[in-house]
C-alpha positions as CSV (number, residue, x, y, z in Angstrom):
1,X,-118.7,-21.1,72.2
2,X,-121.7,-20.6,74.6
3,X,-120.5,-17.1,75.3
4,X,-120.4,-16.3,71.6
5,X,-123.9,-17.7,71.1
6,X,-125.1,-15.8,74.2
7,X,-123.5,-12.6,72.9
8,X,-124.9,-13.0,69.4
9,X,-128.4,-13.7,70.8
10,X,-128.3,-10.6,73.1
11,X,-127.0,-8.4,70.3
12,X,-129.6,-9.8,67.8
13,X,-132.5,-9.1,70.2
14,X,-131.2,-5.7,71.4
15,X,-130.6,-4.4,67.9
16,X,-134.0,-5.6,66.6
17,X,-135.8,-4.0,69.6
18,X,-133.8,-0.7,69.3
19,X,-134.6,-0.5,65.6
20,X,-138.3,-1.3,65.9
21,X,-139.1,0.5,69.1
22,X,-137.0,3.6,68.8
23,X,-135.1,4.2,65.5
24,X,-137.9,3.5,63.1
25,X,-139.8,6.4,64.6
26,X,-136.9,8.9,63.9
27,X,-136.8,10.9,60.6
28,X,-134.0,13.4,60.9
29,X,-134.8,16.6,58.9
30,X,-137.5,14.6,57.2
31,X,-134.9,12.8,55.2
32,X,-132.6,10.5,57.2
33,X,-133.7,7.3,59.0
34,X,-131.1,5.6,61.1
35,X,-130.8,1.8,60.6
36,X,-128.2,0.3,62.9
37,X,-129.3,-3.3,62.8
38,X,-126.8,-4.1,60.0
39,X,-124.2,-3.8,62.9
40,X,-125.2,-7.4,63.8
41,X,-124.1,-8.7,60.4
42,X,-121.0,-6.5,60.4
43,X,-119.9,-7.9,63.8
44,X,-120.3,-11.6,63.0
45,X,-117.0,-13.6,63.2
46,X,-115.1,-13.6,59.9
47,X,-115.1,-17.4,59.7
48,X,-118.8,-17.9,60.3
49,X,-120.4,-20.3,57.9
50,X,-121.9,-18.4,54.9
51,X,-125.2,-20.2,55.2
52,X,-125.6,-19.3,58.9
53,X,-124.7,-15.7,58.1
54,X,-127.4,-15.5,55.4
55,X,-129.9,-17.2,57.6
56,X,-129.4,-14.8,60.5
57,X,-129.6,-11.9,58.1
58,X,-132.9,-13.2,56.7
59,X,-134.3,-13.8,60.2
60,X,-133.4,-10.4,61.5
61,X,-134.6,-8.6,58.4
62,X,-137.9,-10.6,58.5
63,X,-138.5,-9.7,62.2
64,X,-137.9,-6.0,61.5
65,X,-140.2,-6.3,58.4
66,X,-142.9,-7.9,60.5
67,X,-142.8,-5.1,63.1
68,X,-142.4,-2.3,60.5
69,X,-144.8,-3.5,57.9
70,X,-142.3,-3.1,55.1
71,X,-143.0,-6.2,53.1
72,X,-139.5,-7.8,52.9
73,X,-137.4,-4.6,52.2
74,X,-135.3,-5.0,55.4
75,X,-134.9,-8.8,54.8
76,X,-133.8,-8.3,51.2
77,X,-131.3,-5.5,52.1
78,X,-129.8,-7.3,55.0
79,X,-129.4,-10.6,53.1
80,X,-127.8,-8.6,50.3
81,X,-125.4,-7.1,52.8
82,X,-124.6,-10.6,54.3
83,X,-124.0,-11.8,50.8
84,X,-121.6,-8.9,50.0
85,X,-119.8,-8.9,53.4
86,X,-117.2,-11.6,52.6
87,X,-116.2,-9.6,49.5
88,X,-115.9,-6.5,51.6
89,X,-113.8,-8.4,54.2
90,X,-111.5,-9.7,51.5
91,X,-111.2,-6.3,50.0
92,X,-110.4,-4.8,53.4
93,X,-108.2,-7.7,54.7
94,X,-105.0,-6.7,56.5
95,X,-101.7,-8.0,55.1
96,X,-101.4,-10.7,57.8
97,X,-105.1,-11.7,57.3
98,X,-107.7,-12.2,59.9
99,X,-107.4,-14.5,62.9
100,X,-109.8,-17.4,63.0
101,X,-113.0,-16.3,64.8
102,X,-112.0,-12.7,64.7
103,X,-114.9,-10.2,65.1
104,X,-114.5,-7.1,63.0
105,X,-114.8,-4.1,65.2
106,X,-113.6,-0.6,65.9
107,X,-111.6,-2.0,68.8
108,X,-109.7,-4.6,66.8
109,X,-109.1,-2.9,63.5
110,X,-109.1,0.8,64.3
111,X,-111.1,3.8,63.3
112,X,-110.0,4.1,59.7
113,X,-110.6,0.5,58.9
114,X,-113.9,0.3,60.7
115,X,-115.1,3.6,59.0
116,X,-114.5,2.3,55.5
117,X,-115.9,-1.2,56.3
118,X,-119.1,0.1,58.0
119,X,-119.7,2.9,55.5
120,X,-119.3,0.7,52.5
121,X,-121.6,-2.0,54.0
122,X,-124.2,0.6,55.1
123,X,-124.2,2.1,51.6
124,X,-124.9,-1.3,50.0
125,X,-127.7,-1.9,52.6
126,X,-129.3,1.5,52.5
127,X,-129.1,1.9,48.7
128,X,-130.9,-1.4,48.2
129,X,-133.5,-0.5,50.8
130,X,-134.3,2.9,49.3
131,X,-134.4,1.5,45.7
132,X,-136.9,-1.1,46.9
133,X,-138.9,1.6,48.8
134,X,-139.3,3.8,45.8
135,X,-139.1,1.0,43.2
136,X,-138.4,3.5,40.4
137,X,-135.1,4.8,39.1
138,X,-136.8,8.1,38.0
139,X,-136.2,9.2,41.6
140,X,-132.5,8.7,41.6
141,X,-131.6,12.0,43.3
142,X,-134.2,11.2,46.1
143,X,-132.8,7.7,46.5
144,X,-129.2,8.9,46.6
145,X,-130.0,11.7,49.0
146,X,-131.9,9.5,51.5
147,X,-129.2,6.8,51.2
148,X,-126.3,9.2,51.9
149,X,-128.1,11.0,54.7
150,X,-129.1,7.7,56.3
151,X,-125.7,6.2,55.9
152,X,-124.1,9.2,57.7
153,X,-126.7,9.1,60.5
154,X,-126.5,5.3,60.9
155,X,-122.7,5.3,60.8
156,X,-122.5,7.9,63.6
157,X,-124.9,5.9,65.7
158,X,-122.9,2.7,65.0
159,X,-119.7,4.4,66.0
160,X,-121.3,5.6,69.2
161,X,-122.6,2.1,70.0
162,X,-119.1,0.6,69.2
163,X,-117.4,3.1,71.5
164,X,-119.9,2.7,74.4
165,X,-120.4,-1.0,74.4
166,X,-117.5,-2.7,72.6
167,X,-114.3,-0.8,72.9
168,X,-111.6,-1.3,75.4
169,X,-110.1,2.2,76.0
170,X,-106.7,0.9,77.2
171,X,-106.1,-1.0,73.9
172,X,-108.0,1.0,71.3
173,X,-106.3,2.1,68.1
174,X,-107.7,5.3,66.9
């Protein structure tokens, strides 16, 4: 259990710092902003208590909001993702179900499963973020364009992080 807490703590801090110090300053083609901090929520154990998952999402989003001066947009979007995550996991559950304490990842579930899981989750997160940013549905094409571009950019960075830091090349299922 201490190893999981230590791993989660390190991942929490590393993703917040990476987002705030590096990724918030990137605007690809003036349109796409990578947001990879949802990877923390996506890689929580499947049997984590719901209240703890929501609390961690709120704390991470609040920290990023404080450093980014975004007034709660990151906190709202991440809590919404944490709220939707169990539904996504049920929708994506393998026939044999999940093992207790299993951590969803590219390494465990494979590229196809992880791609759908991460893309769906990122779409929920990014869409809510950009709707809050504009706060008007009259800019629907702008919201959808930024959402899709940022989801693609964020997913590719998440995939890179998963491959570099979390995958075991001898046992990977791609």
